[in-house]
N, C-alpha and C positions, 0 to 999 in steps of 0.2 A: 556564662561559665565563669569568664575574665573579672565580671564585678562580683562573684560569689568567692572566688580564688582572694581577692585584693581585700575584702569584707574578713575573711577567714585571719590574712596575715596580718590585718590591722588589730582585729580583736585577740590574737595570740601576743602580739607585742604589747599589750597592755592587761593582758589577763592576771598578773600577779597583782594588779592595782584594784580593777574593776569585776573579775570575775571569781568566784565561789573556788575556795580551794579545790584540786584534783578536776576543772573542767576542760583542760587545757587534752588530756587522752582523748576524750570521746571527741572534739573538734576535732582534732588531727585526724581522727578515725573517718569523721564525715567528708572533711577535704580528701582523703586518699580516695575514698569511694566515689565521690564525684571525679577528681582527675583519671581514675581509672576507668570511669563507664566509654568515654570515648574510646578508648583504646581496644575495650574488651568489642564493644559493637564492631569497629574496624576490623578485629580480629574474627567475630563471628562472619561477617560479610564475606572476608576472603576466603573461609571455610564453604561456603553455600557451594560456589562453583570450582573450587579447586580441583585441577585433575580431572575436571569431567570436560566430555564435549557437548559442544552446543551446535545444533544442525537445523540451518535454515531450511526448509523444505520451499520448492520454488512448485507453483501448480501449472507450469509449463516447460517447455524442451529447452535446450540450452542454447542461448545466442539470443533472443528475445530480450525485451528491456525488463523485463521482469525479472530473468536469467542474470542481465547484467548489473542490475542495481542489488538484487541478493549477494552476487559474487564481490562487489565492492565494498558492501558492506562488511562480508567475510572475514575480508583482508583487516578491517580495524576496528571492529566490533570489540574482539576478544582483550584487545591489551587497555580498552577502559571497564571492564568487568572484574572487579576484586578477586582475585585467584589465577588469574588468566588464563580461563579455559579454552581450549581448541576450539575455533569455530568454522564449519565445513558446509557446503551446499550440497543437496541431493533433489536433481528434479525428477518431480512427481505429477507428469501430465496426467489432465484425464479430466472427462465432463467439464471442458471448458475451464479447467485450474479446480473445479470446487471439490475433486478427489482430495484435495491437502487441504482445504477448509474443512471437510468433514473428518478427517483424519485427525487435524489438531484438534477438532473440539471433542472427538469420543476415544480415541485411540492413544494417542503420545503421552507420554510422559508428563505429568501435571506439576512440574518442578523447574520451569524454566528452560530446559534443554532442548525444545523442539519447537521452533519457531516457523511461522510461514508467511509467506508473501504470494496473494493469489488474485485473481481479476478483480477489477475495482469496484465492480456491479454485484459484489459480494452481497450486500444487503437489500438491493434492489431484487434479486433472483429471491431472495427470502421471501420478502414483502409480496412477490407475484405471485408464491406458490409453485416456484422450480420443482419437480419431481426428484430431482439430485440432490434439494438442499436436506443434508441432515444436521442441521445445526443452529444455534442462535446465536447471530453476529452481536448481539448487545453481550452475551455474556464472554465472549473473549476477551482477553487480555491486552488491549492495545498497546503497543510500545512506542511507536513514532512513524512519521512516513517519511521517505526520502525524498520523492519529487510527486508533484501534483502530476494527474494525465496527460498527456499530450498527442491523444489516440488521432489518427487520421486515417481515412479511405481513400485508397489510390487505386487509379485505374492503368492497364499496360498500353502504350503508346499506341498499339494497333485496335486495339479495340474501338467500334461506333460511338462508344459513351466516353464522353471527355469532360461532360458535366452533369448534374444533377437535372438539369432541363433534357438534356441526350436520353438520361436514364428513363424519363416520361414516355418516350419515344420509342426509345427499342430496349430490348432485352438485354439483359448482359448476366454473365455467371460470374457469380463471386464467392469465393472461398469460406466455408463456415466453418469454425474453431473451436464447437461447443456450445450447448444452448445457454450457458451462461456468460458467452462472449459477445462482446459489442461486434464483433464480425458476423453474428445472425441477430442479434437483438435489433441493433440499429437499422439494416436493410429490411427486416421485417416491418419496422415501425414506417420509414419511408414510404414501404410500398402500401400499407394501410390508410395512411395519413397524404401522403401529397402524391400517390398514384405512379411511382416509379415502377419497374419493371425488373426488379433484381430477382436474381434466380441462383439460389443457396444451393450450392453444391458442399453437403455437408461430409463429416468423415475425417478432418486434417487436425492432426494433434494441437500445434499453436501455428504462430503467424511465418516461423521459417519456413515449415513444409507450406503453407499456402505461398508466399512468395514462388518458391521452388516450383509449385504448381502453375503459377502467374507464368513465370518466366519458360516452362515447357507448353504453355497454350492450354492447358487443361481449364484454366479460369481466365477471366479477363480484369477481376480487382481483387484487392485484400483489402482487411485493416491492418494497424500495424500502428507502433508508436514511433511519432515522428523522429526521436533522440537513434531509436534503433536503425531505422532508414538512412540516418544521416552519418551513420557509423560504418552500420554493416554493409549498406546500398548507395555508397557514395556517388556510384559510377552512374547508376541510376539516374539520381538526382540529378548528376552533372551534364549525363548524357540526353536527359529528357526521354527517358524511357518510362518513365511513369507521370502519371498527373494526378496531383491532389483535387479531388473533386468536394470533400467535406471534412471539417476539422470536428471532433467530439468534443466541444467546448460550449460555453455559455455564452460567449464573444469570439471574433476574431483575435489571432496575434497578431502583431504587429508585422511579424516576416511572411504572414500570409494572409495579407488585408485583402486579396482580391478572391479569396475560397471563404463560403459561407461556412457559417460556423450551425451548430444544432441546435444552440439556445436561441436562434433567430429565426428558425422555420415554424411553420406553421397559419392555417388561415383563420383556424378558430382559437376561442380560449382553450378549450379541452387540449387540441392539439399541442397549441403552443406549451400546456402546461406539461404533457407529455414527454414532450422533446427537453425540455426544461429539466424535467427529471433525471435524463440519460446523459445529458450533457452535465450534471453537476457529480456525474460520478470522478470527476477531479479530485473533490475534496477528500477521496479516498486513496487515490492515485497507487503507488507502488510504495505500500504501507506494511510494517512487519507487525506480527500481532502472536500472542501464545495463547495457552489453552488456560479455559475458564478454571476458577477455582485455583487459581495460582497464588501462593503464599504471599501475602502483603509484603514483606522481606525482601521474597524473590523479584516482585514487581517493581518493588522500588528499584531495587539493583540496576536491573533490566532498562529501565526508563532512565535512570541519572546516567546509565554508561552510554546511551542512546543521545543523551545531551550534549554529553561529554565529544562523541565521537563527533556532533555534527559542529561543532568548534574547532575542531582540530585542522589546522590547517593543512597537514599532509593529506588528510583526508579530502578537504574540500581543495586542492590541487586536484588530488585523485579524479573527483567528479567531473573535472572541467578537463582534462587530458581525456574522458571517458567520453565528452560532449554533451553531459547530462548537466539540467540544472536543478539544483539543489532548491526545493521547496521544503522545508523540514516543518513539520507538525510535532507535537504533543502526542503522548498516547492517551491525556485527557480529552484534547482536541478532538481525538479520533472518534472517542468515545460516544462523543457530542453528535459528531457528523450520523455516525451511525444511527443512534437515535430518532434522528431528523427524519433520516430516509424511511425507516421504520413506522413513522408516526405520518404517513401519507394519506391526504383525504380519500374517503371509500369512494367517491365518484371517480377517483383518478385511477385507483385501485383496479375497479371494477371494467373500467374501459380498456384499461392496458390489459389486464388478465383476458378480455375477450380477444383482442388481436393475439395473444400468444395462444390461444386454446387452453388456458388452463384455469 
């Protein structure tokens, strides 16, 4: 644009000598249009979300890591969206958070005012034919990832089971939080592939309720996000009321070097492939997505706002105060991660479906 304006200015300066009589006005009109285009585009962008409310639907109950990240985003996201819309959070737990996935796919307004944060296994559950799935994760408009997954499985200090090896010898009750949650899928895989004896007690809405059940003695173990534990249950960590026995990651974190990672388990090539599949959900992590069929301008605005928020010093500082580790990814990167998950080898899908009887 700058080069065009310089050219036009120089052309006008010599117009009386080199241009035919009367061409200055048309040239001035072209220049005016070019100069007005960015302003008009900015005005149109500001009108798309002006005086509107953007709702971030969280597929889990309040207080968990999904909710914490959703509420952090809601505090900052609106100021980077042209038109400065209001941004609020609404919890909508159900079906291991797939209730929100279905809502965003089919029932939410398709203008970008409805965003979702759901379980990181959203694409895997589709690939495995979960009966609760009524969406195609490839069709969502992925906006961006706030943090990669840092899921862990912990046992209460009074349980006989304080390691995976213990779980091969003794039965342990663990809380299930929905068919699409790692709280149910990972123990099921462990039982099938390395002969642990976890018994899943189903019916808990999310990890907060599961942790309360563990404290009451209803169950012995839960799956939770490490950050949520470090923030909301710091006393458990400090007083060693819980023992982390597994991390849902391809490899061990440096601060949990003595705890096995899901991606390193398995005695056969097939078992290793299935464990690595579930260990890879960190690519999705705590991500924000919108409905399918979002107008291109709306999608661009939301993605640009997310990127701008991720560079904001105040947002970065707030994430640190929350105790979270920002691991940002773009909407385009998430689209690729989802597509990769849904293009699994048929043999791996067949074996995994058989384990989950799907």
